[in-house]
MARVEXMI-228825 format. One record per residue (C-alpha): x, y, z. Coordinates in steps of 0.25 Angstrom, whole numbers, plus 5000, padded with zeros to 4 digits. Example, Ala and Ser with C-alpha at 12.3 -4.5 7.8 and 13.67 -1.06 7.14 Angstrom:
residues 2
+------+------+------+
|    x |    y |    z |
+------+------+------+
| 5049 | 4982 | 5031 |
| 5055 | 4996 | 5029 |
+------+------+------+
//
This chain:
residues 298
+------+------+------+
|    x |    y |    z |
+------+------+------+
| 4993 | 5040 | 4920 |
| 4989 | 5042 | 4935 |
| 4999 | 5041 | 4945 |
| 4999 | 5031 | 4956 |
| 4997 | 5032 | 4970 |
| 5006 | 5025 | 4980 |
| 5004 | 5022 | 4995 |
| 5017 | 5021 | 5002 |
| 5014 | 5013 | 5015 |
| 5021 | 5004 | 5025 |
| 5015 | 4990 | 5027 |
| 5002 | 4990 | 5035 |
| 4997 | 5005 | 5033 |
| 4982 | 5004 | 5028 |
| 4989 | 5004 | 5013 |
| 4979 | 4993 | 5008 |
| 4967 | 4999 | 5012 |
| 4972 | 5014 | 5009 |
| 4976 | 5009 | 4995 |
| 4963 | 5003 | 4993 |
| 4956 | 5016 | 4997 |
| 4964 | 5024 | 4988 |
| 4961 | 5014 | 4977 |
| 4947 | 5016 | 4977 |
| 4947 | 5030 | 4974 |
| 4941 | 5032 | 4960 |
| 4954 | 5038 | 4954 |
| 4963 | 5027 | 4961 |
| 4966 | 5013 | 4959 |
| 4972 | 5006 | 4972 |
| 4982 | 4994 | 4968 |
| 4986 | 4983 | 4979 |
| 5001 | 4983 | 4983 |
| 5010 | 4982 | 4970 |
| 5023 | 4983 | 4977 |
| 5029 | 4985 | 4963 |
| 5040 | 4996 | 4967 |
| 5050 | 4985 | 4973 |
| 5054 | 4984 | 4958 |
| 5056 | 4991 | 4945 |
| 5049 | 4981 | 4937 |
| 5038 | 4972 | 4940 |
| 5047 | 4960 | 4939 |
| 5056 | 4967 | 4949 |
| 5045 | 4970 | 4959 |
| 5039 | 4956 | 4957 |
| 5051 | 4950 | 4961 |
| 5054 | 4959 | 4973 |
| 5040 | 4955 | 4978 |
| 5042 | 4940 | 4975 |
| 5054 | 4939 | 4983 |
| 5049 | 4946 | 4996 |
| 5035 | 4951 | 4995 |
| 5027 | 4941 | 4986 |
| 5014 | 4945 | 4992 |
| 5016 | 4959 | 4986 |
| 5014 | 4953 | 4972 |
| 4998 | 4952 | 4975 |
| 4995 | 4967 | 4973 |
| 5001 | 4968 | 4959 |
| 4994 | 4955 | 4955 |
| 4981 | 4958 | 4960 |
| 4982 | 4972 | 4953 |
| 4985 | 4967 | 4940 |
| 4974 | 4956 | 4941 |
| 4963 | 4965 | 4945 |
| 4967 | 4976 | 4935 |
| 4973 | 4968 | 4923 |
| 4971 | 4953 | 4924 |
| 4956 | 4951 | 4926 |
| 4955 | 4951 | 4941 |
| 4961 | 4947 | 4954 |
| 4959 | 4932 | 4953 |
| 4970 | 4922 | 4953 |
| 4970 | 4921 | 4938 |
| 4971 | 4936 | 4938 |
| 4983 | 4935 | 4947 |
| 4989 | 4925 | 4938 |
| 4988 | 4934 | 4927 |
| 4993 | 4946 | 4934 |
| 5005 | 4938 | 4939 |
| 5008 | 4934 | 4925 |
| 5007 | 4949 | 4921 |
| 5018 | 4952 | 4931 |
| 5027 | 4941 | 4926 |
| 5025 | 4946 | 4911 |
| 5028 | 4961 | 4915 |
| 5040 | 4961 | 4925 |
| 5048 | 4970 | 4915 |
| 5038 | 4980 | 4918 |
| 5042 | 4992 | 4927 |
| 5033 | 4996 | 4939 |
| 5026 | 5008 | 4933 |
| 5022 | 5000 | 4921 |
| 5015 | 4991 | 4930 |
| 5008 | 5002 | 4936 |
| 5004 | 5007 | 4923 |
| 4998 | 4994 | 4919 |
| 4989 | 4995 | 4931 |
| 4986 | 5009 | 4929 |
| 4981 | 5006 | 4915 |
| 4972 | 4996 | 4922 |
| 4965 | 5006 | 4931 |
| 4965 | 5018 | 4922 |
| 4967 | 5032 | 4927 |
| 4965 | 5029 | 4942 |
| 4978 | 5030 | 4950 |
| 4984 | 5018 | 4956 |
| 4987 | 5017 | 4971 |
| 4997 | 5008 | 4975 |
| 5002 | 5004 | 4989 |
| 5012 | 4994 | 4994 |
| 5020 | 4994 | 5007 |
| 5031 | 4987 | 5000 |
| 5036 | 4999 | 4992 |
| 5039 | 5007 | 5005 |
| 5049 | 4996 | 5010 |
| 5060 | 5001 | 5001 |
| 5063 | 5015 | 4998 |
| 5067 | 5010 | 4984 |
| 5053 | 5005 | 4981 |
| 5048 | 5020 | 4984 |
| 5059 | 5025 | 4975 |
| 5056 | 5017 | 4964 |
| 5040 | 5019 | 4966 |
| 5043 | 5034 | 4964 |
| 5053 | 5033 | 4952 |
| 5041 | 5024 | 4945 |
| 5030 | 5034 | 4948 |
| 5036 | 5048 | 4950 |
| 5023 | 5055 | 4950 |
| 5015 | 5045 | 4959 |
| 5008 | 5049 | 4973 |
| 5011 | 5043 | 4986 |
| 5004 | 5041 | 4998 |
| 5011 | 5036 | 5011 |
| 5001 | 5028 | 5019 |
| 5006 | 5027 | 5034 |
| 5002 | 5021 | 5045 |
| 5007 | 5022 | 5060 |
| 5019 | 5012 | 5063 |
| 5012 | 5006 | 5075 |
| 4999 | 5002 | 5068 |
| 5007 | 4998 | 5055 |
| 5015 | 4989 | 5063 |
| 5004 | 4982 | 5070 |
| 4997 | 4980 | 5057 |
| 5010 | 4974 | 5051 |
| 5012 | 4965 | 5062 |
| 4997 | 4961 | 5062 |
| 4999 | 4957 | 5047 |
| 5011 | 4949 | 5049 |
| 5004 | 4942 | 5059 |
| 4992 | 4938 | 5051 |
| 5000 | 4933 | 5040 |
| 5001 | 4918 | 5040 |
| 5005 | 4916 | 5024 |
| 5017 | 4920 | 5016 |
| 5009 | 4931 | 5009 |
| 5011 | 4942 | 5019 |
| 5004 | 4956 | 5016 |
| 5011 | 4969 | 5011 |
| 5023 | 4960 | 5007 |
| 5028 | 4959 | 5021 |
| 5035 | 4946 | 5025 |
| 5030 | 4939 | 5037 |
| 5042 | 4941 | 5044 |
| 5042 | 4957 | 5046 |
| 5051 | 4965 | 5054 |
| 5046 | 4976 | 5064 |
| 5034 | 4984 | 5057 |
| 5040 | 4997 | 5063 |
| 5051 | 4994 | 5053 |
| 5042 | 4992 | 5042 |
| 5034 | 5005 | 5044 |
| 5047 | 5013 | 5045 |
| 5053 | 5006 | 5033 |
| 5040 | 5009 | 5025 |
| 5036 | 5021 | 5030 |
| 5049 | 5028 | 5030 |
| 5052 | 5024 | 5016 |
| 5039 | 5030 | 5011 |
| 5041 | 5043 | 5019 |
| 5055 | 5045 | 5014 |
| 5049 | 5043 | 5000 |
| 5038 | 5053 | 5004 |
| 5047 | 5064 | 5008 |
| 5054 | 5063 | 4993 |
| 5041 | 5066 | 4987 |
| 5033 | 5079 | 4985 |
| 5020 | 5081 | 4993 |
| 5010 | 5079 | 4981 |
| 5017 | 5065 | 4978 |
| 5016 | 5059 | 4993 |
| 5004 | 5059 | 5004 |
| 5006 | 5053 | 5018 |
| 4994 | 5046 | 5023 |
| 4991 | 5040 | 5037 |
| 4984 | 5027 | 5036 |
| 4977 | 5030 | 5049 |
| 4971 | 5042 | 5043 |
| 4966 | 5035 | 5031 |
| 4959 | 5025 | 5041 |
| 4953 | 5034 | 5051 |
| 4949 | 5046 | 5040 |
| 4949 | 5039 | 5026 |
| 4939 | 5049 | 5020 |
| 4948 | 5061 | 5023 |
| 4961 | 5054 | 5021 |
| 4958 | 5048 | 5008 |
| 4952 | 5062 | 5003 |
| 4964 | 5068 | 5008 |
| 4973 | 5058 | 5000 |
| 4964 | 5060 | 4987 |
| 4966 | 5074 | 4987 |
| 4981 | 5072 | 4987 |
| 4981 | 5062 | 4976 |
| 4972 | 5072 | 4968 |
| 4960 | 5062 | 4967 |
| 4946 | 5064 | 4970 |
| 4944 | 5066 | 4985 |
| 4928 | 5066 | 4985 |
| 4919 | 5058 | 4993 |
| 4917 | 5047 | 4982 |
| 4931 | 5044 | 4980 |
| 4934 | 5044 | 4995 |
| 4923 | 5034 | 4997 |
| 4928 | 5025 | 4987 |
| 4941 | 5025 | 4994 |
| 4933 | 5021 | 5006 |
| 4930 | 5007 | 5000 |
| 4945 | 5002 | 4998 |
| 4937 | 4987 | 4998 |
| 4933 | 4990 | 4984 |
| 4947 | 4989 | 4979 |
| 4950 | 4976 | 4970 |
| 4962 | 4974 | 4980 |
| 4954 | 4975 | 4993 |
| 4953 | 4960 | 4994 |
| 4962 | 4948 | 4994 |
| 4966 | 4944 | 4980 |
| 4966 | 4930 | 4974 |
| 4974 | 4919 | 4981 |
| 4986 | 4922 | 4971 |
| 4987 | 4937 | 4976 |
| 4979 | 4940 | 4988 |
| 4985 | 4952 | 4994 |
| 4989 | 4965 | 4988 |
| 4984 | 4972 | 5000 |
| 4984 | 4971 | 5015 |
| 4977 | 4958 | 5018 |
| 4969 | 4964 | 5029 |
| 4963 | 4974 | 5019 |
| 4960 | 4963 | 5009 |
| 4952 | 4957 | 5019 |
| 4945 | 4969 | 5024 |
| 4946 | 4980 | 5014 |
| 4933 | 4988 | 5019 |
| 4937 | 5000 | 5028 |
| 4933 | 4998 | 5042 |
| 4929 | 5012 | 5046 |
| 4928 | 5009 | 5062 |
| 4942 | 5003 | 5061 |
| 4947 | 5014 | 5052 |
| 4943 | 5025 | 5062 |
| 4949 | 5017 | 5073 |
| 4963 | 5018 | 5066 |
| 4973 | 5027 | 5075 |
| 4987 | 5031 | 5075 |
| 4994 | 5024 | 5086 |
| 5006 | 5030 | 5093 |
| 5021 | 5030 | 5090 |
| 5027 | 5030 | 5105 |
| 5021 | 5018 | 5112 |
| 5029 | 5004 | 5111 |
| 5028 | 4996 | 5098 |
| 5017 | 4986 | 5098 |
| 5025 | 4976 | 5091 |
| 5038 | 4978 | 5100 |
| 5033 | 4980 | 5115 |
| 5042 | 4989 | 5122 |
| 5048 | 4996 | 5109 |
| 5044 | 5008 | 5102 |
| 5044 | 5013 | 5088 |
| 5058 | 5018 | 5083 |
| 5060 | 5032 | 5083 |
| 5061 | 5033 | 5068 |
| 5048 | 5026 | 5067 |
| 5042 | 5037 | 5075 |
| 5048 | 5048 | 5068 |
| 5043 | 5041 | 5054 |
| 5029 | 5040 | 5060 |
| 5029 | 5054 | 5064 |
| 5034 | 5058 | 5050 |
| 5022 | 5050 | 5045 |
| 5012 | 5058 | 5054 |
| 5011 | 5049 | 5067 |
| 5014 | 5054 | 5081 |
+------+------+------+
//
């Protein structure tokens, strides 16, 4: 059975478009955010999400509906929800096996910011999938923070993207927590199991960066495969789902999944030393700068 690829990422770090791009490779299948490694069993994970992040149910429901329940309709989502209720005793690898059986020999690609919120989630993932490969997708703390604040300000309902509560703390702390956990986890893995990728490089030079990732994953890096990856809008999860499960990916991506080449070419890395945009007169903490430099930012 092919081993999955897990994308470790902080919120607002290009993960939805990146996951969809990888998932369009002929040898891969990009899933929406499942957020299952918060529990040992499906019931535990579902209860954890229901308690603090109910929007994070959408990804698994959409995947089950698409692959196993006749399609992403409200009826398919209802059948998927019933399936979850009936299989709560399954451990998480068994749930992945169920999805894997539906996609055949393509490698599952799954991403979700929630797993990086707690080192225990990462340890559980590694214990359950000891042979998986990991991509640590990073984004500069300044642009990531501004994007997170923009998303918060745009949300006017109780359903919030990426499982984030509407009342959130400083985005710098979120960036440090998520990327710090992911970086420490990466340090425990051999080089053939973990690759770090700058989101800015994916956006600015997608063809070259995706080819490098494919080479590392051991999948076809030829032009036809890369061309397929440049069409993330072809993913079945690159549009809003039905009313009963509309998300599972970033709402901005769901509404505009096609790559905007002009906008991508304009992506640049901001600096680390000027004052923080959302805290006038203040600057990034020394530990933030240290971590950002470890991740490749100047």
